[in-house]
C-alpha positions, 0 to 999 in steps of 0.5 A: 542510505544505500539501501533505501536508495537501492529499494527505491531503483527497484521498485519505484523507479520504474513506477515513476517512469511510468507515469511520467509516460502517462502524463505526457503521452495524455496530453499529447495524443489523449485518444491514443493513451486511452485505445492503448490502456483499454486494449481489448486482451480477451475479447469475451471470458467467464468470469461469473459475477456479471450479469451474464457470466462474461467480462472483457479483459483489458490491459487496465484490468490485467494490470489493476485487477489481477498483476497488483495482487502481487504489489500488495501481496508484498506489501501484507508481507511486510504489515504480517511480520510487523504484526506477529514476529516477535521482534515485530515493530508493531507489537508491543508499548513502541508501537502505542504512539505510532499506531495512535498518530497513524490514527490521526494520520488517517482521520485528518486527511478525511476530516479536511478532505469532507469539509472541504468538499462540503464547503464547495456546495452539496453537487460537489460534495455528492460528485467527491465523496466517495474519494475520502480514502484517497488522501489517507495514503502513504507512499511508504518506500518515498516518505522513509527516503524523504524522512532520512533526508529531512531527519538523518539516517540516525535520528528516532523519527526517522523510525516513528515514520517507517512504523506510521507508514507500515500501520497506515499500509495495514489500514489502507488494506482494510479501507479497500476491502470494506469501503470499496468493492468492485462490484455486487457483494457475494461474501460467501465467495470468500469462503472459498478464499479462507478455505484454500487459505486453510488447506494449504497451511494445513497440508503444506506447512503445518503438518510437515511440522507436525509429522516431523515433531521430535526430529530434528533432521526435519525430513518431512518439511524439507522434502515439502519445501525443496520439491513442492517450493511454492506452488502449493501457495501459488494454487491456492492463491489462485483459488483466492484471487478468484474468491475476491473476484467473484466476492466483489470485494477488490481482486487486487487484494486477493492474496492476502489471506495466502501471504500469513499461510507461507513458512517464515522464520520468527525473524525479520529486520524490515523493509529497508535492512540489507540483511533482509537480502539474506533470509531464505525462508520460503515468504522472503524466498518468495519475495524475492523471486517477485521483485523484478516482476513486480518492477514490472508491474509497478511501471505498467501500473503507472504507465495505465493509471496515470495518464491524465491531462492538465486540463482535468484539475479542479475541485477533487485534485485539490481536495486529495491534495489539502486532504495530504499536505494538511490534514497528515500533519494535523492529524499525526500531531494532534493524536500523537500529542494526545498518546504521548502527553495526556495518555503519557505513552511518551515519544521515543529519546530525542524526539520533540512534539513538534517532530510529530507535525514535520513526520505528518509532512512527510508521510503526505507523500501518497503516490502509488496507493493513493493512485490506485485508491483514486482508481477504484474511488470513481468511475473512470473520467474528469472526476478520476482523473481530477483525484489522480492528479492530486495524487501525483501533486503529493510529490510536492510533500517532500518539498513541504517537508524539508521547509518545515523541517528548516524552520522546526529546527530539526537537527539531522542524526546521521548514525 
């Protein structure tokens, strides 16, 4: 429990503080709040993908499009470990049922969101349809904490929930890249991003290991690691970010191609394991170095994105909330049951089918990623503000999860 709480205080407490300050500020003095968010840092700089090749660098753009790339890089690192490492949590038969349940946790919210939107009429549907992906998000840190409160630290449902949340993050990254471009698509620019990834992998990772083949002292790899450290990857990351920016894909995802190129030992203990702090391969060292900067970035992300007035609550608020608290539990339950029973993949020992419903309730806490998707799904204005409020209200899923656990007679297992 200490590790989970430590993670929350490190990565999420400042985010919550920023969001609360933004809510209070926007409702007391909305003009000064929006003046702060739209503060111009550089009035006119060359970026290349706009009509005249220039744009204004505001605080909001700096946080959402530039600095949040570091947050998504950390998320990508956890997904990468889960998929590629020998003991990765998303490899093998053990991940089959959680992965299928994840599909329900994505399709269920989308279905509820769009069906309810259609029931509100064609005009409302046209205005809100692009926000279909907002309720697909799961906030991994808060969901994991609530899951441990509901099931106990030793319950197999907690690990199931973690697998589901990691897979949900992976799909969320793909959804952002494919369905929410930041401008006119120019996919040829992705050659720059993936070219940078290939070059840095070959020169700073593969080639030194190739040169050290047969030499247990590994002098070349050691020299590269000690003398060059993370700098080749930082330079490649800048090229990759620019390639995403120019391609029209949201630049906050611009570091994703670089993460798999960074040297990583074939082991990982998981995002909430205390042992993770003692891993010192280059990828983990970079994550450790980014810890405090990302804390501050998340504070400003909450500050720049959660400032919506309560008067903005409208249909999108309830659509996002319904997608999360209705679509998530039902989707996870349905697809998890199909995987466990008709497909015969089963559930972890000690888990019941009804536990899938409670897991879905816990996974309905969207918050961070839901807030981000809302900021890119809609242009600034009443619809975006209303959708953001739905993402913030998803914290209600924590209370619903506790009640659901009581009603379904979840037996907590602490060890």
